C-alpha positions in Angstrom: -91.1 4.3 -71.7 -93.9 5.2 -73.9 -97.3 6.3 -72.1 -99.2 3.3 -70.8 -102.7 2.6 -69.4 -102.6 1.3 -65.7 -105.7 -0.1 -64.0 -105.6 -0.2 -60.2 -108.1 -2.3 -58.4 -109.1 -2.3 -54.7 -111.5 -5.2 -54.5 -112.2 -4.3 -50.8 -110.7 -1.3 -49.0 -108.8 1.5 -50.8 -105.2 0.8 -50.3 -103.2 1.5 -53.4 -104.1 5.3 -53.8 -100.5 6.6 -53.4 -99.1 4.2 -56.2 -101.9 5.2 -58.5 -101.1 8.7 -57.9 -97.4 8.3 -58.5 -97.9 6.5 -61.8 -100.3 9.2 -62.9 -97.9 12.0 -61.9 -95.4 10.2 -64.1 -97.4 11.0 -67.1 -99.5 7.7 -67.7 -103.1 7.1 -67.9 -104.6 5.7 -64.7 -108.1 4.4 -63.7 -108.9 3.4 -60.1 -111.6 1.2 -58.9 -112.6 1.1 -55.2 -115.1 -1.7 -54.1 -115.7 -0.7 -50.4 -118.5 2.0 -50.5 -117.0 3.7 -47.4 -113.8 4.4 -49.3 -115.0 5.5 -52.6 -114.1 9.0 -52.0 -110.5 8.2 -51.2 -108.2 9.5 -54.0 -110.8 11.8 -55.5 -109.1 14.9 -57.0 -105.7 13.0 -57.2 -106.5 10.2 -59.6 -109.1 9.3 -62.3 -111.7 6.8 -61.0 -113.9 4.1 -62.7 -116.9 2.3 -61.1 -116.5 -0.8 -63.2 -113.1 -2.2 -63.3 -113.9 -5.1 -65.6 -115.1 -2.7 -68.4 -111.6 -1.3 -68.4 -109.6 -4.6 -68.7 -109.3 -4.3 -72.5 -108.1 -0.6 -72.2 -105.5 -1.5 -69.5 -101.8 -2.4 -70.4 -101.3 -3.2 -66.7 -103.7 -4.3 -64.0 -102.5 -4.0 -60.4 -104.4 -5.5 -57.4 -103.6 -4.1 -54.1 -104.6 -7.0 -51.7 -105.8 -10.5 -51.4 -109.2 -9.8 -50.2 -112.4 -9.4 -52.1 -114.9 -8.2 -49.4 -114.4 -10.7 -46.4 -113.0 -13.6 -48.5 -109.6 -14.0 -50.3 -110.0 -14.0 -54.1 -107.9 -11.5 -56.1 -105.4 -14.3 -56.7 -108.1 -16.0 -58.6 -109.0 -12.9 -60.5 -105.3 -12.1 -61.4 -104.9 -15.7 -62.6 -107.9 -15.5 -64.7 -106.8 -12.3 -66.4 -103.3 -13.6 -67.0 -104.9 -16.6 -68.7 -106.5 -14.3 -71.0 -103.0 -12.7 -71.9 -103.2 -9.6 -69.7 -100.3 -8.2 -67.8 -101.2 -8.3 -64.0 -99.5 -7.5 -60.8 -101.2 -10.0 -58.4 -101.2 -13.4 -56.9 -102.7 -16.8 -57.3 -105.2 -18.8 -55.2 -102.4 -20.6 -53.5 -100.3 -17.5 -52.8 -103.5 -15.8 -51.4 -103.7 -18.8 -49.1 -100.2 -18.0 -47.8 -101.6 -15.1 -45.8 -105.1 -16.3 -45.0 -103.9 -19.8 -43.6 -100.7 -19.5 -41.6 -100.6 -23.3 -41.2 -100.4 -23.8 -45.0 -97.8 -21.1 -45.2 -95.5 -23.1 -42.7 -96.2 -26.3 -44.7 -95.0 -24.6 -48.0 -91.8 -23.4 -46.2 -91.1 -26.7 -44.5 -91.6 -28.7 -47.8 -88.9 -26.4 -49.2 -86.4 -26.8 -46.4 -86.8 -23.5 -44.8 -86.5 -23.5 -40.9 -89.8 -22.6 -39.1 -90.9 -21.8 -35.6 -92.8 -24.3 -33.6 -96.4 -23.6 -34.3 -99.9 -25.2 -34.0 -103.2 -24.3 -35.5 -106.4 -24.5 -33.5 -110.2 -24.1 -34.2 -111.1 -24.4 -30.5 -110.2 -21.9 -27.9 -110.4 -24.7 -25.2 -107.9 -26.8 -27.2 -105.4 -23.9 -27.5 -105.7 -23.2 -23.8 -105.0 -26.9 -22.8 -102.0 -27.0 -25.3 -100.4 -23.9 -23.4 -101.0 -25.4 -20.1 -99.6 -28.7 -21.0 -96.7 -27.0 -22.7 -95.8 -23.8 -20.8 -93.9 -21.3 -22.8 -94.3 -17.7 -24.2 -96.5 -17.9 -27.3 -97.8 -15.6 -30.0 -101.6 -15.7 -30.9 -102.3 -15.0 -34.5 -105.9 -15.0 -35.7 -106.7 -16.9 -39.0 -109.1 -15.9 -41.7 -110.6 -12.4 -42.2 -110.5 -11.6 -38.7 -106.8 -11.3 -38.7 -107.4 -7.9 -40.3 -108.3 -6.8 -36.8 -104.7 -6.3 -36.0 -105.2 -5.6 -32.4 -106.2 -9.2 -31.9 -102.5 -10.4 -32.5 -101.0 -10.9 -29.1 -97.3 -11.5 -28.2 -97.0 -13.4 -24.8 -94.6 -12.3 -22.0 -95.0 -14.9 -19.4 -92.6 -17.8 -19.4 -95.4 -20.2 -18.2 -97.9 -18.8 -21.0 -100.4 -17.7 -18.3 -101.1 -14.4 -20.0 -101.7 -16.2 -23.3 -104.2 -18.4 -21.5 -106.0 -15.4 -20.1 -106.0 -13.7 -23.6 -107.5 -16.8 -25.1 -110.3 -16.9 -22.5 -111.1 -13.2 -23.3 -111.1 -13.9 -27.0 -113.4 -16.8 -26.6 -116.0 -14.6 -25.0 -115.6 -11.5 -27.1 -114.5 -12.9 -30.5 -115.7 -16.6 -30.5 -118.4 -15.9 -33.0 -116.0 -14.4 -35.6 -112.5 -15.9 -34.8 -112.8 -19.3 -36.4 -109.2 -20.3 -35.8 -105.8 -19.2 -34.7 -102.2 -20.1 -34.7 -100.1 -20.4 -31.6 -96.5 -19.7 -32.4 -93.6 -20.2 -30.0 -92.1 -16.7 -29.1 -88.4 -16.5 -30.3 -86.0 -13.8 -29.2 -84.1 -11.9 -31.8 -84.2 -9.2 -34.4 -87.5 -9.0 -36.3 -87.0 -8.2 -40.0 -88.9 -8.6 -43.1 -87.5 -9.5 -46.6 -89.4 -8.3 -49.4 -88.7 -9.4 -53.0 -90.4 -8.5 -56.3 -91.1 -11.4 -58.6 -91.9 -11.2 -62.3 -93.7 -14.5 -62.8 -90.4 -16.4 -63.3 -87.9 -15.1 -60.9 -87.1 -12.4 -58.3 -85.3 -9.2 -59.5 -81.8 -8.6 -58.1 -82.7 -5.9 -55.6 -84.1 -7.1 -52.3 -85.9 -4.8 -49.8 -85.2 -5.3 -46.2 -87.7 -3.6 -43.8 -88.6 -3.3 -40.0 -92.2 -3.0 -39.1 -93.5 -0.8 -36.1 -96.9 -2.3 -35.3 -97.7 -1.1 -31.9 -99.5 2.3 -31.6 -97.2 3.9 -29.2 -93.4 4.8 -29.1 -91.7 2.0 -27.2 -93.6 -0.6 -29.0 -96.5 -0.6 -26.5 -100.2 -0.3 -26.9 -102.7 -2.1 -29.1 -101.4 -3.6 -32.4 -102.2 -1.7 -35.6 -101.8 -2.6 -39.2 -98.5 -0.6 -39.1 -97.4 2.7 -37.5 -94.2 3.0 -39.6 -91.4 1.2 -41.2 -87.7 1.7 -41.7 -85.9 0.0 -44.6 -82.9 -0.4 -46.8 -82.1 -2.1 -50.2 -79.5 -4.7 -50.8 -78.6 -7.7 -52.8 -79.7 -11.3 -52.7 -77.8 -12.0 -49.4 -78.0 -14.8 -46.8 -81.3 -13.7 -45.5 -82.7 -13.8 -48.9 -81.1 -17.1 -50.0 -82.3 -19.0 -46.8 -85.9 -18.0 -47.2 -87.1 -16.8 -50.6 -84.1 -18.4 -52.4 -85.6 -21.8 -51.4 -89.1 -21.2 -52.7 -88.4 -19.3 -55.9 -89.2 -22.1 -57.9 -92.6 -22.8 -56.2 -93.5 -19.1 -56.9 -92.4 -19.5 -60.6 -94.9 -22.5 -60.8 -97.6 -20.4 -59.4 -96.8 -17.6 -61.8 -96.9 -15.1 -59.1 -96.3 -11.4 -60.0 -95.6 -8.5 -57.5 -94.2 -7.7 -54.2 -94.0 -10.6 -51.6 -92.7 -10.2 -48.0 -91.7 -12.7 -45.5 -91.4 -11.5 -41.8 -88.7 -13.1 -39.8 -87.1 -13.5 -36.3 -83.3 -13.7 -36.7 -80.9 -14.6 -34.0 -77.4 -16.1 -33.7 -78.9 -19.6 -34.2 -80.9 -19.1 -37.4 -83.7 -17.4 -39.4 -87.3 -18.2 -38.4 -90.0 -17.1 -40.8 -93.3 -16.0 -39.1 -95.7 -15.0 -41.8 -96.1 -14.0 -45.4 -97.4 -10.8 -47.1 -98.2 -11.9 -50.6 -99.1 -8.5 -51.8 -98.1 -4.8 -51.2 -97.5 -3.9 -47.6 -98.8 -0.6 -46.3 -97.3 1.8 -45.8 -94.3 0.0 -47.0 -95.2 0.3 -50.7 -95.2 4.3 -50.2 -91.7 4.0 -48.8 -90.6 1.8 -51.6 -92.0 4.3 -54.1 -90.0 7.1 -52.4 -86.8 5.0 -52.5 -87.2 3.9 -56.2 -85.4 6.8 -57.9 -86.1 5.7 -61.4 -89.5 5.4 -63.0 -92.0 3.6 -60.8 -94.4 3.1 -63.6 -91.7 1.4 -65.7 -90.7 -0.8 -62.9 -94.2 -2.2 -62.5 -94.9 -2.3 -66.2 -91.7 -4.5 -66.6 -92.5 -6.7 -63.7 -96.1 -7.3 -65.0 -94.8 -8.2 -68.4 -92.3 -10.7 -67.1 -89.3 -8.5 -68.0 -86.3 -8.0 -65.8 -86.7 -4.7 -64.1 -83.6 -2.9 -63.0 -84.7 -0.1 -60.8 -82.3 2.6 -59.5 -82.9 2.7 -55.7 -81.7 5.0 -53.1 -78.5 3.6 -51.5 -78.9 4.5 -47.9 -81.8 4.2 -45.4 -85.4 5.1 -45.5 -88.2 5.5 -43.0 -92.0 6.1 -43.4 -94.2 7.3 -40.5 -98.1 6.9 -40.6 -99.8 10.0 -39.4 -103.3 9.1 -38.0 -106.3 10.7 -36.4 -109.0 9.5 -33.8 -110.2 6.9 -33.3 -107.5 4.9 -35.1 -106.9 2.0 -34.7 -110.4 1.5 -33.4 -113.8 1.9 -35.0 -116.0 4.7 -33.4 -118.2 6.6 -35.9 -119.1 9.3 -33.5 -115.5 10.0 -32.4 -114.5 10.0 -36.1 -117.3 12.3 -37.1 -116.4 14.8 -34.3 -112.6 14.9 -34.8 -111.5 13.6 -38.2 -114.1 13.4 -41.1 -113.3 15.9 -43.8 -110.6 17.5 -41.7 -108.1 19.7 -43.7 -104.5 18.4 -44.3 -102.4 21.5 -44.3 -98.8 22.1 -45.0 -97.1 25.2 -43.4 -94.4 25.4 -46.2 -94.4 24.3 -49.8 -91.3 22.4 -50.7 -90.1 22.5 -54.4 -87.3 20.0 -54.3 -88.9 17.4 -56.4 -87.8 13.8 -55.8 -88.3 11.6 -58.9 -86.5 11.2 -62.1 -89.8 12.0 -63.9 -89.9 15.5 -62.4 -91.8 17.3 -59.7 -95.0 15.8 -58.1 -97.7 17.8 -59.6 -101.3 17.8 -58.4 -104.2 19.8 -59.7 -103.2 22.5 -56.8 -99.5 22.6 -57.8 -96.5 20.7 -56.6 -97.1 18.3 -53.7 -94.8 18.5 -50.6 -91.9 16.2 -50.7 -92.1 13.0 -48.8 -95.9 13.2 -48.3 -97.9 10.1 -49.6 -101.5 9.5 -49.7 -103.6 7.0 -47.6 -107.2 8.1 -46.8 -107.1 11.4 -48.6 -109.2 13.4 -51.1 -108.7 16.7 -52.8 -111.6 19.0 -52.9 -111.2 22.5 -54.7 -107.4 22.2 -54.3 -107.7 21.5 -50.5 -106.4 18.2 -49.2 -109.0 16.5 -46.9 -109.4 13.3 -44.9 -111.5 10.7 -46.5 -112.8 7.3 -45.7 -113.6 6.2 -42.2 -110.3 4.7 -40.9 -108.3 8.0 -39.7 -105.1 7.2 -41.8 -104.8 10.2 -44.1 -101.1 10.4 -44.9 -97.7 8.7 -44.6 -94.5 10.8 -44.3 -91.2 9.5 -45.6 -87.6 10.4 -45.3 -84.2 9.0 -46.5 -80.5 9.5 -45.8 -77.1 8.0 -45.9 -77.7 6.9 -42.3 -80.8 5.8 -40.5 -80.4 8.9 -38.3 -80.4 11.1 -41.2 -83.6 9.5 -42.6 -85.2 10.0 -39.3 -84.3 13.6 -39.3 -85.7 14.3 -42.8 -89.0 12.4 -42.1 -89.8 14.1 -38.8 -88.7 17.4 -40.1 -91.3 16.9 -42.8 -94.0 16.0 -40.2 -93.3 19.2 -38.3 -94.6 20.9 -41.5 -98.0 19.1 -41.4 -100.9 20.7 -39.6 -103.9 18.5 -38.7 -105.8 18.9 -35.5 -105.6 15.8 -33.2 -103.0 14.1 -35.3 -100.7 11.6 -33.8 -97.8 9.3 -34.8 -94.8 7.4 -33.4 -91.8 9.4 -33.0 -89.4 6.4 -32.7 -89.4 4.8 -36.1 -86.0 3.7 -37.1 -84.5 3.9 -33.6 -84.4 0.1 -33.1 -81.8 -0.1 -36.0 -79.7 2.7 -34.4 -80.0 1.1 -30.9 -78.5 -2.2 -31.9 -80.6 -4.1 -34.4 -78.3 -3.3 -37.3 -75.0 -4.2 -35.2 -76.6 -7.5 -34.3 -77.6 -8.5 -37.8 -74.1 -7.5 -38.9 -72.4 -9.5 -36.1 -74.4 -12.6 -37.0 -73.3 -12.5 -40.6 -76.8 -12.0 -42.2 -76.4 -8.7 -44.1 -73.4 -9.2 -46.4 -73.2 -7.7 -49.8 
């Protein structure tokens, strides 16, 4: 494709740096806006910036929003809808699709109205009412906060006790510690099975043929223990519109078309021999999922999103095997502690012991101002100063490392081999990303008949 102008907008925290960098490396013009003051140095030295995204709208051939949030409120869907109404090509949602993530009860209503199975769930705006419900209906539950506080990922709690007593204890603790901020929450009955996310790309009218299936690893420590984080790593593969897709997104495709949604949309599900049970929507890019999707799209990433935003029918070439991404983090992640961050992580150098020159995209090698970037290394909270990669922002999430292979084991071997090449004092990461598939999740999904062509 000819050179195009891409405007990336982070209306809150900086999340989309790596995609902006990828498009820029493919030879296109890029301008990146970051609203959050604490994040504004992220991406410096990698991508051109702007401090007024609205002033760049006429310049842009494609506008890409990275999340649903504008500060502490949802709102990028409204912005995207406004711009599409003016004839702009936009990757972004609508007010109603933003609402799918902000209000889990609304999301379940949309699914039920379109004939999609859902897990038993209840919405509460009172801790006492939620506690009473569990006591009167003893069972294991999952607590999912609603509204802006849901971004504090460690508040999600998965119950273990059959009588729900641990959930009652957690709700009582949340009432004391978070009652001023947690305005509501969903209690969802816990369902046993394989957790899998179905990710489709929608062009405003329909889904593209290629579907991405991914497995999130949200807990901080290997073995899926410790506090919940936004994400510590992801394993995935691409396939066609199989049974998992048809029983979920296939039933709401018309609704998304009526909305005019454009972009990535993900629905996380529990699957067992009895059925498919959607848990929650991500009507935006996932992180670090998008970095891994970039790595696995072997044709032009820029052309893919240009076509998607313009309502065309993208036909990306994707890696045919398996892929994994590992988030490499620094103290105090996933917590907020300015003193710990200042002492251990702020402006820390990101160093690579060897320099790979393999190149990994059809567009050529990944060139930065300091040369060719190491293969499989993706940006999160990173900047470049005089050719040196440094940690930026305040979250302690500098990079994501990816790998791919014909088997999940081969993908793991490549990713963790690349991590061995990274030198950052005090860095940590999960070393078990992708193991669940190897240990039986893949076999169970196949035996239950969900994968197919």
